[in-house]
N, C-alpha and C positions, 0 to 999 in steps of 0.2 A: 623417135627420141632415143638417144644413146644414154642409158641410165647411169653408166659409169663415167660420163663426162660431167664436169661441174655445171650446175644450174643455179642461177641467182634470182633472188627475189627479196622483197621487204615485208616485214611484219611489224605492226604497230605495238608499241609498249610504252605506257606512260606518256602518250602523245609524241613519241619519238619513232621515226622510221628506222628499224633495226635491219641491217643488211645481213642476209644469210646465204650460204653456199651449200648446195646439196649434191650428194653423190649416191648412187645405188638405188635399189628398189624400195619404195616407201612401205612395202609389205614386210620388209625385214626388220629385225630389232634395231631401234634407233640408237645411234651413238653420237653424242654431242661433243664438239671440240671447242675448247675455250683457250684463246691465245694469251700470250704474255702481255704485260703492260707495254703500250706504244707499238704493238704489233697489229696484226689483222688476220682475217680468216684464212687467206691463201697461204699463210705460213705452214698450213697443214696439208698442202696439196699432195705431196708424195705419200704421206701416211694414208690420207683419205683414198687415194687411187688404189692402194694395196688392199685395204680392208673393205672397200665398198662392194666387193664381190659377195660378201656375207652379211654386211650391215648397211642400214640406211644412215648415211653419215650427214650430219648437219654441222657446219662450221659457222660460227657467229662472229661478225664484227661487233664487238661490244661497244656500247654507247661511247661516242667521242673518238672512235677508232675507225680507220678504213673508210668505208662508204656509208656508215651509219650516221644518224644525226648527232649533233652536239647537244649536251644537256646544260642546264644551268650550273654555274660554279657552285661547288659544294654537293653536287649530285653524282659524284663518281666514287662513292664508297663501295666496298665489297657487297653490301646489302643491296645497293641500287643495281649493280650488275646482275646479282642473283635474281632480283625481281624480274629483270628482262628475260632471263633464261626461263623462269617460271611462266611468264606470259607467252613466250614463244612455244613452250611445251604444251601449254593448255590450248593455245590457238590452233596448234597442229594436231591436237588429240594424241599426243605421245604418252606412252607408258612403258614400263620396263626399260628405262633409259640407262644406258652406260654413259657416264660423264668422264671425259678426259680433259684435264686442264693443266696448262704449263704456268708455273709461277703464280702470278695474279689469277690466271684462269683456274688454277688448282684450288685456290682459296674460294673463288666464286663457286666452283663446282661443289666444294665442301658445304658451303652455306646453303646453296640450292638443295642439295641432297638432304641435309639435316632438316630443312624446313618442309620438304616434300617427300617424306619417306614412302608414300604409296606410289610415287611416280618413278622411283629410281631403283635400278638393278644393282649398280656398282659404281664406284668412284675410283679414278686414277689421278693422283696428284704428282706432278713432275717437279721435283727439286724445290719444294716449298714447304714451310712449316706453318704452324698456327699462330706464330708470333712474328710481327715485323718490328725489329728493334729500332730505337731512335737513331742509331748510326746509319742504318740503311735509309730510313725516312729522310734524314738530313741530306744524304747523297742525292736524292731526287730533288729536294729543295734547291740544292746548289745547281743542278742542271737547269731548273726553271730560270734561275737568275741569269744563266749564260745565254738563254734564248735558243730557239730552234735553228739548226743550220740550213744553209741553202747550198745546192749542188749544181754544177754546170752541166753534168750529164749523169746517166745512171751508173757508169763505171766509177765515178768519183763517190757516189753514194754507196755502192757495193764495197769499195775499199774502206770507207768510213765504218760501215757496219761490221766488216771483218775485224778491224782493229788488230789486236794481237792474238786472235783466235787461230790456233793451228790444228784444231780438231775437226771442224766442219769443212767440207769441200767448198771451194770458192763458188761453185754453182749455186749453193744455198744463198749466198749474199746477193748474187745477181738476181735470183728469183725474188728475194725479199725487196730489193731495190725497185723492181718492176711494179710490184703491187703495193708497196708501202708509201709511194710518192705520187705527187701530182705536179703538173707543169703549170707554173704561174704565167701571167701575161707578160712578165719580164723575161721569160725564157729560162727561169731557174726551177729546179726540182726541190720541192719541200715535202716534209712528211704529212701524210693524210691523218692528222690527229689534232684534237683540241689541246692546246698547251695547258689548259686548266686541269687536265686529268691528273697531272702529277701533284697538284695542290692537295688532293685528297690522299696522297701517299704519306699518311701519318702513322705514327706507331699504333699498332693494334694487337689485340689478343682474341683469338677465335676459339679458345678451348671450350667455351660454352657450347659451341656447335659440335665439336668433336665428341663431347659428352653425350649428346643426344643422337648422334649419327647411328642409323640402323643398317645402312647399306655396307657391304664389304668394301674395304679400302686397300688399295695398293699405293704405297708411297715409294716413288722411284727417286734415287739420289745419285747425282753424278760423282764419280770418285775424285774428280778434280775440283769439285765445288765445296764451299764451306757454309752454304746457306742453311742447311739443316744439320745442326750439331748433335752430338750424342745426347745432350740434355733434352732436346726436343724429342728425339727418337724415343727416349726412355719414357717420356710422358705419354706419347702416343701409345706405346706398348702397354702402359699401365691403364689407360682409359679404354683402349680397344685391344683386348688380348688376342683377337683373331686377325689383327692387321698384318698385312704382308709388306715387308720392307725389302727392297732390292737396291743394292749399290751397283751401278752400271759402270764398267771399266771404260777408260778412254772417253770420258764425257764430263763436260762442265755443267753449267746451269741449264742450257737448252739441250737436253739429251736427245730429243728427236732429231736434231740437226747434227749433233756431234757423233752419235753412234746410232744411226737410224735402224740398222738391222737388230741390234740388241733391244732398243726401245720397242720396236714392233713385236718382237718375240715375247718380251715380258708382258706386254699389254694383252696380246692374244691368248697367251697361256693362262694369265690371271682370269680373263673373262671365261674361258672354258672351265676353269676350276671352281667357279662360283655359280 
């Protein structure tokens, strides 16, 4: 078995089959990867392939995403996702865990770490704060109303995913299209996700979890993103005096795609420092 190639399996949580992808030697320190909303585990492929020489990497298709089971409507809250991470960690006997999460995944990692201090080594949050304002929540509600798109082929999907992004290489969107979609009986490609996941994208406030977080935290912010403003950054600093905040140049919301080298460098250096 080639340990640095991706290996796939399912782990049960809350009567749901949660799909995970693993890289690296299980004897190494575990590093859990949590994706953005409406994404999936294979979005981390490039990053996982680089760090799996030194870490046991586990990327999770969160419930309702990718190849994981769909949950009941109303069971897609941050706490529900964090519960699944906890069940996976305990099922696999993981400790000293590094948690890396992008956007929604960052919030999930925060909640998981705050609730399970004895399991977690450190947390990395990618371009996300502790508060989801009503304006952003409404944006997701509007997307629900418009329905999920259908695509004639993967290139059409890749172009749609790219949109007006000029920072990420086009290969990122081609890779995303491959793993983010499934082919219907009608010959159309649709996203592998439960449309109901966005119904739980409501305004929220997670400062209660920040207050009890014991693990070291790295907050990464894209310099082209407006998601985490100075007001939230200041509250983080007040509640967590030892927090590390890094603003990454030439990056928007999904830093790992927009500036892969800088993202990887910041994560690895932070882990070494704590």
